[in-house]
C-alpha positions in Angstrom: 86.1 135.4 65.7 87.3 133.3 68.7 88.9 135.1 71.5 92.7 134.6 71.9 93.4 132.3 74.8 95.7 133.3 77.7 98.0 131.3 79.9 99.4 132.5 83.3 102.8 131.0 84.0 104.8 131.0 87.3 108.6 130.6 87.2 108.9 131.8 83.6 112.4 133.2 83.9 114.2 130.0 82.8 113.9 126.3 82.1 110.5 124.7 81.6 108.6 128.0 82.4 110.6 129.9 79.8 110.2 127.2 77.2 106.4 127.1 77.9 106.1 130.9 77.5 107.8 130.8 74.2 105.8 127.8 72.9 102.4 129.1 73.9 103.2 132.5 72.4 104.3 130.8 69.2 101.0 128.9 69.1 99.1 132.2 69.2 98.3 132.4 72.9 98.5 135.5 75.1 101.2 134.8 77.8 101.5 136.3 81.3 105.0 135.3 82.2 105.8 135.8 85.9 109.1 135.6 87.7 110.6 136.7 91.0 112.8 139.4 89.5 111.9 140.6 86.0 114.5 142.5 84.2 114.4 144.8 81.2 116.9 142.7 79.3 115.1 139.3 79.9 114.6 137.6 76.6 110.8 137.5 77.0 110.8 141.3 77.2 111.5 141.5 73.5 108.1 140.2 72.7 105.9 143.2 72.1 102.7 141.4 71.2 100.7 139.0 73.4 103.3 138.9 76.1 103.1 140.4 79.6 106.0 139.9 82.0 105.1 140.4 85.7 106.7 140.0 89.1 105.5 137.2 91.3 107.3 135.7 94.2 105.6 132.6 95.6 106.9 133.5 99.1 105.4 137.0 99.0 101.6 136.6 99.1 101.0 140.3 98.3 102.7 139.8 94.9 100.2 137.2 93.6 96.9 139.1 93.1 98.5 142.1 91.5 100.1 139.9 88.8 96.8 138.2 88.2 94.9 141.4 88.1 97.3 143.0 85.6 97.0 139.9 83.4 93.3 140.2 83.3 93.4 143.9 82.7 95.8 143.4 79.8 94.1 140.4 78.1 90.5 140.5 79.6 90.6 136.8 80.7 93.0 134.0 81.8 92.2 130.5 80.5 94.9 128.3 82.0 97.2 128.6 85.0 100.6 126.8 84.7 102.1 126.3 88.2 105.7 125.7 87.2 107.8 127.6 89.7 109.7 125.3 92.2 113.1 124.1 93.3 114.7 121.1 95.0 117.0 120.6 97.9 119.0 117.6 99.0 120.7 116.6 102.2 120.1 114.5 105.3 116.7 115.3 106.9 118.1 115.4 110.4 120.5 118.1 109.4 118.1 120.3 107.5 116.8 123.2 109.7 113.1 123.7 110.1 113.2 127.0 108.3 114.7 125.3 105.2 112.0 122.7 105.2 109.4 125.4 105.5 110.9 127.2 102.5 110.7 124.1 100.4 107.0 123.8 101.1 106.4 127.5 100.8 107.6 127.4 97.2 106.6 124.0 95.9 103.3 123.7 97.6 101.9 126.5 99.7 102.8 129.3 97.2 101.4 127.2 94.4 98.1 126.8 96.4 98.0 130.6 97.0 98.2 131.3 93.2 95.6 128.7 92.5 93.2 130.0 95.2 93.7 133.5 93.9 92.8 132.7 90.3 89.8 130.3 90.9 87.2 133.0 91.4 88.1 134.3 87.9 87.8 130.9 86.4 84.4 130.3 88.1 83.1 133.6 86.9 84.1 132.6 83.3 82.5 129.2 83.7 85.7 127.5 82.6 89.5 127.3 83.1 92.4 125.0 83.7 95.1 124.4 86.2 98.3 122.5 85.2 100.9 121.7 87.9 104.4 120.8 87.0 105.3 117.9 89.2 108.1 115.4 89.2 108.9 111.7 89.3 110.0 112.5 92.9 106.2 112.7 93.6 105.9 109.0 92.9 109.2 107.6 94.3 111.5 108.9 96.9 115.3 108.6 97.0 117.7 108.9 99.9 118.8 112.4 100.7 115.9 114.0 98.8 113.2 113.5 101.4 112.1 117.1 101.5 111.8 117.6 97.8 109.9 114.3 97.4 107.7 115.2 100.4 106.7 118.5 98.6 106.0 116.7 95.3 104.1 113.8 96.9 102.0 116.4 98.6 101.5 118.2 95.3 100.3 115.0 93.6 97.7 114.5 96.3 96.6 118.1 96.1 96.3 117.9 92.3 94.3 114.7 92.3 91.9 115.8 95.1 91.4 119.2 93.5 90.6 117.7 90.2 87.4 116.2 91.6 86.3 119.5 93.1 87.0 121.7 90.2 85.5 119.4 87.6 82.1 120.4 89.1 82.9 124.0 88.1 84.0 123.1 84.5 87.7 123.7 85.5 90.2 121.0 84.6 93.2 120.1 86.7 96.2 118.2 85.4 99.7 117.2 86.4 102.7 117.2 84.0 105.5 115.0 85.4 109.0 115.3 84.0 111.2 112.4 85.3 114.6 110.9 84.5 116.4 114.2 84.0 115.5 117.3 81.9 118.1 119.2 79.9 118.0 123.0 79.1 117.3 123.9 82.7 119.4 124.9 85.7 117.1 123.1 88.1 119.6 120.2 88.6 122.4 122.6 89.4 120.2 124.5 91.9 119.2 121.1 93.4 122.8 120.0 93.9 123.9 123.3 95.3 121.1 123.6 97.8 122.4 121.0 100.3 121.6 122.3 103.7 124.5 123.1 106.0 125.0 120.2 108.3 126.5 119.9 111.8 129.7 118.0 112.0 128.5 115.4 114.5 125.5 114.6 112.2 127.8 114.3 109.2 130.0 111.9 111.1 127.1 109.7 112.1 125.9 109.4 108.5 129.2 109.4 106.7 129.2 105.7 105.7 125.6 106.0 104.5 126.3 109.2 102.6 129.3 107.7 100.9 127.4 104.6 99.9 124.5 106.7 98.6 126.7 109.0 96.6 128.4 106.0 95.0 125.0 104.5 94.2 123.9 107.8 92.5 127.0 107.9 90.5 126.2 104.5 89.0 122.6 105.1 88.3 122.8 108.6 86.7 121.7 108.4 83.0 121.7 111.0 80.3 118.7 113.3 80.5 116.2 112.2 77.9 114.0 115.2 77.4 114.5 118.9 77.1 112.6 121.8 78.6 111.0 122.3 75.2 109.8 118.7 75.2 108.2 119.3 78.6 106.6 122.5 77.3 105.1 120.5 74.4 103.6 118.1 76.9 102.1 121.0 78.8 100.6 122.4 75.6 99.0 119.1 74.9 97.6 119.0 78.4 96.2 122.5 78.0 94.6 121.8 74.6 93.7 118.1 74.2 90.2 118.5 75.7 90.4 115.3 77.7 90.1 114.6 81.4 93.5 112.9 81.6 95.0 113.7 85.0 98.7 112.9 84.6 101.1 113.3 81.7 104.5 111.6 82.3 107.4 112.6 80.2 111.0 111.4 80.5 113.5 108.6 80.5 112.5 105.7 82.7 115.9 103.9 82.0 116.1 103.0 85.7 112.6 101.6 85.7 111.3 103.5 88.7 108.0 104.6 87.0 107.4 101.1 85.6 108.1 99.6 89.1 105.7 102.0 90.7 102.8 101.0 88.4 103.5 97.3 87.8 104.8 96.0 91.1 102.3 93.5 92.6 102.8 94.8 96.1 104.4 97.6 98.0 107.0 95.2 99.3 108.0 94.3 95.7 108.3 97.9 94.8 110.5 98.8 97.8 112.7 95.7 97.2 113.2 97.0 93.6 114.0 100.5 94.8 116.3 99.5 97.6 118.2 97.4 95.2 119.8 100.6 93.9 120.9 101.6 97.4 122.8 98.9 99.2 123.8 101.4 101.8 120.2 101.6 103.2 119.9 98.0 104.3 119.3 97.4 108.0 121.7 95.2 110.0 
């Protein structure tokens, strides 16, 4: 009889992480669902079988290994790590304090690396395993006033791709699932919009025309979100189980053509001309 497979999920309290925890459990997997502040009344707590809810805060290094150890103790082995936890911030780079920039990378990149590093000895000892990172279209194109979020996701894409070569030698797969174009059933967008860094009045004044033009451009280009958190969870399940060496799984609505432009433009100049066409406020005098 085959052993029941186990997935370890970060950021499972809501959105994509929660949808993934439910889907993998439905598919018969053991699920270690981690979140910063587990509560007794969280909906995952009702699952009595094959579900373990654990505290894990990506900004608290000492919370990582105990969560992994408890998962291994409960289910004997972990087969797949889903690095899902993350958040976005917007705002003018010049006005974002260094501490806020650090926090963005601590969660979206360094904390993710810490979890991955902590679980790799277990995967190597088992002779197999898998790492799936939830990325973003913002890791392939950057938009004005989201430079820090894009920077963290561009870095994540580079890390994921480079790591895939290294871990393939250990029979451990590494993959990236990339929602883009808007995802429903998640409060990520609200957190993104509400995380604008406090700005100094003089900086606001200098950029006010640019900011107004950018906001106007965004209002024209916003399209209805095309996929749900459950849709993304389904793509994650495919990535975990399809047995291929495919690196990237894109899922979303490319109504604005950003993804197509990134991959089909004949030159970087052509790509940037296309992208800047959405933002007339960024043209140089």
